[in-house]
C-alpha distance (Angstrom), angle and dihedral (degrees) to the residues before:
residue distance angle dihedral
M1 . . .
N2 3.81 . .
D3 3.78 111.9 .
T4 3.79 97.9 -170.8
C5 3.80 103.1 57.4
F6 3.77 131.3 56.4
G7 3.82 123.9 -158.5
V8 3.76 122.5 -124.8
L9 3.85 111.2 -165.2
L10 3.74 109.6 -159.7
A11 3.81 111.9 -142.5
G12 3.74 98.2 146.7
G13 3.78 99.2 103.3
L14 3.81 127.4 115.0
A15 3.94 95.4 -125.8
R16 3.78 92.3 -146.2
R17 3.82 95.1 161.1
M18 3.86 88.9 50.2
G19 3.82 89.3 55.4
G20 3.88 94.8 -102.1
G21 3.77 130.2 -69.1
D22 3.76 124.2 84.1
K23 3.79 116.3 -41.3
A24 3.77 87.7 -163.5
L25 3.79 90.1 65.7
R26 3.81 95.6 53.6
T27 3.80 111.5 107.2
I28 3.81 132.9 -124.5
G29 3.77 118.6 -173.8
G30 3.78 88.2 -4.3
T31 3.83 94.0 -58.0
S32 3.78 125.6 100.4
I33 3.81 116.8 -111.4
L34 3.80 88.1 -121.4
G35 3.78 91.7 53.0
R36 3.80 90.5 52.5
I37 3.77 91.7 49.4
I38 3.77 92.7 49.6
A39 3.76 92.6 49.4
V40 3.84 92.7 53.7
T41 3.86 97.9 40.0
R42 3.80 102.5 39.6
P43 3.86 91.9 75.6
Q44 3.81 90.6 48.2
C45 3.79 98.4 53.2
A46 3.85 141.1 54.2
G47 3.80 87.3 -123.1
L48 3.83 142.4 -29.5
L49 3.74 132.2 -115.8
L50 3.75 128.0 -170.4
N51 3.78 120.6 -139.8
A52 3.78 107.6 -152.8
N53 3.82 139.1 145.4
G54 3.75 131.0 -143.7
D55 3.72 125.8 21.0
V56 3.83 107.9 4.9
A57 3.84 93.4 -166.9
R58 3.89 86.9 87.0
L59 3.82 87.9 66.9
G60 3.77 98.5 39.6
G61 3.70 93.3 105.0
F62 3.80 94.3 69.7
G63 3.78 93.9 63.4
L64 3.76 96.5 -133.2
P65 3.78 131.5 129.7
V66 3.85 114.1 -105.2
A67 3.82 127.0 -145.7
A68 3.81 120.6 -171.9
D69 3.75 124.9 -148.8
N70 3.77 108.4 -77.2
V71 3.84 99.1 -161.6
A72 3.76 121.8 81.0
G73 3.81 118.5 -99.4
F74 3.83 127.7 19.7
K75 3.79 102.0 -69.8
G76 3.82 100.4 167.0
P77 3.76 132.3 -127.0
L78 3.83 95.1 -18.2
A79 3.76 89.9 61.9
G80 3.74 90.7 51.2
I81 3.81 91.0 49.0
L82 3.76 90.9 50.3
A83 3.86 91.3 49.9
G84 3.76 87.9 50.9
L85 3.82 94.0 49.3
D86 3.81 91.9 47.7
W87 3.82 89.9 50.4
I88 3.74 94.0 50.5
A89 3.83 92.9 47.1
L90 3.78 88.9 52.7
H91 3.80 100.3 43.2
H92 3.79 104.2 25.2
P93 3.77 105.9 28.7
G94 3.84 91.7 166.2
I95 3.81 92.1 63.4
N96 3.78 113.7 89.3
F97 3.81 103.6 -178.3
A98 3.75 139.1 51.8
I99 3.77 132.1 -169.9
S100 3.80 115.4 -146.5
I101 3.84 116.3 -149.1
P102 3.82 126.4 178.1
T103 3.75 111.7 -132.5
D104 3.75 97.5 -128.0
T105 3.92 94.8 73.9
P106 3.82 108.0 95.0
F107 3.78 99.0 171.0
L108 3.83 103.3 55.4
P109 3.85 117.1 156.6
A110 3.73 122.0 -104.3
N111 3.85 90.9 -131.5
L112 3.82 96.5 50.3
V113 3.81 98.9 116.5
A114 3.75 95.4 38.3
R115 3.77 93.3 54.2
L116 3.80 94.0 45.0
E117 3.83 91.1 49.5
E118 3.81 91.6 47.7
E119 3.82 90.8 53.5
R120 3.74 91.0 45.3
E121 3.84 89.5 58.1
N122 3.76 95.4 40.5
K123 3.84 96.0 49.2
H124 3.84 96.9 30.5
A125 3.81 85.3 -128.5
E126 3.80 125.8 171.1
I127 3.75 94.1 -147.9
V128 3.73 130.4 20.1
C129 3.79 124.2 -161.1
A130 3.80 132.5 -166.9
R131 3.79 118.6 -119.3
S132 3.80 134.8 -171.3
G133 3.75 134.1 171.9
G134 3.79 89.8 7.5
M135 3.82 91.5 -58.9
T136 3.80 121.7 117.7
H137 3.76 116.7 -140.8
P138 3.85 102.7 -153.2
V139 3.83 92.5 179.6
I140 3.78 91.0 57.7
A141 3.83 95.0 66.5
L142 3.71 148.8 125.6
W143 3.82 112.6 -115.5
P144 3.86 133.8 -173.7
V145 3.82 108.1 -122.1
S146 3.78 86.3 -137.3
I147 3.84 90.8 68.5
R148 3.84 89.0 73.3
T149 3.83 94.2 94.0
D150 3.82 92.1 56.0
L151 3.80 90.5 42.5
R152 3.80 92.8 53.2
H153 3.86 89.5 49.5
A154 3.84 90.0 51.4
L155 3.86 94.4 49.4
V156 3.84 99.2 39.2
D157 3.84 104.9 30.6
E158 3.79 99.4 30.6
D159 3.79 101.8 25.3
L160 3.75 90.2 -134.2
R161 3.75 111.1 169.9
K162 3.81 109.7 164.6
T163 3.82 111.7 94.0
G164 3.77 93.5 -148.5
C165 3.76 92.4 53.2
F166 3.75 90.7 55.4
T167 3.86 97.2 43.8
Q168 3.86 92.2 51.1
R169 3.77 88.6 70.6
Y170 3.87 89.0 69.0
H171 3.69 140.3 55.4
V172 3.82 99.6 -85.8
A173 3.79 127.1 -170.5
T174 3.77 126.9 -170.5
V175 3.78 134.6 -152.4
D176 3.78 121.0 -151.6
W177 3.77 128.5 -138.3
P178 3.85 125.4 -173.6
I179 3.80 117.9 -111.5
E180 3.85 94.9 -146.6
P181 2.96 128.4 128.5
Y182 3.83 82.1 7.8
D183 3.81 139.6 -21.4
P184 3.83 108.6 -95.5
F185 3.90 88.0 -151.3
F186 3.75 94.4 51.8
N187 3.80 106.7 145.3
A188 3.75 129.6 -155.3
N189 3.77 107.7 -135.1
E190 3.86 101.7 152.9
P191 3.78 138.2 21.1
A192 3.84 93.0 -93.3
D193 3.78 88.1 59.3
L194 3.79 90.1 60.1
V195 3.79 88.5 59.9
R196 3.78 90.5 50.7
A197 3.72 90.0 49.2
E198 3.80 91.4 53.6
A199 3.90 88.0 52.6
I200 3.78 91.0 51.0
L201 3.72 91.4 49.6
A202 3.76 91.6 50.3
Q203 3.78 90.5 50.5
R204 3.76 91.9 51.3
A205 3.75 89.6 51.8
E206 3.82 91.1 53.5
V207 3.75 90.9 50.8
E208 3.87 94.6 47.7
D209 3.93 91.1 48.5
């Protein structure tokens, strides 16, 4: 278990393309996407936190603390990241880094945190993002908890909502993963993606047999 990095699982979205509800609670292979994410990230982090809005009772079965957005208005992933960083600073002041993970990504790599931390050290970066197939995933990233003051200013005073626009203000490094036989950062945004996810899961099972 990593004792320097806390996981912030972002489940605060509106899931419009999925038809509403919680994308994280949709199932693949009989297991919720959130359950899969917890299973692969728990061994990589000092602990896990859910960022979610509304009635938290729906997420009670996962046994994780929940922090709602703490800025006014629905401002997207950056608001969830800020809520996570504030919660970590309050409850675990000895932890200096957080990894943000959207809860619609069922196939995350088991070495995600280790590789991001290694790149941070090698490049002396402030933020490190995952990348696959030439696409950077700024919401799957390693953040210093100390950045939360700047992040709150960007959200509240500047109304800045795009994650990439915020990260470009800092020294950002990226870590590449291959997309064959599948993209480890595949995300399930709409019902058709759940069908694709089932196919990926079946493909993985064939390889492991």
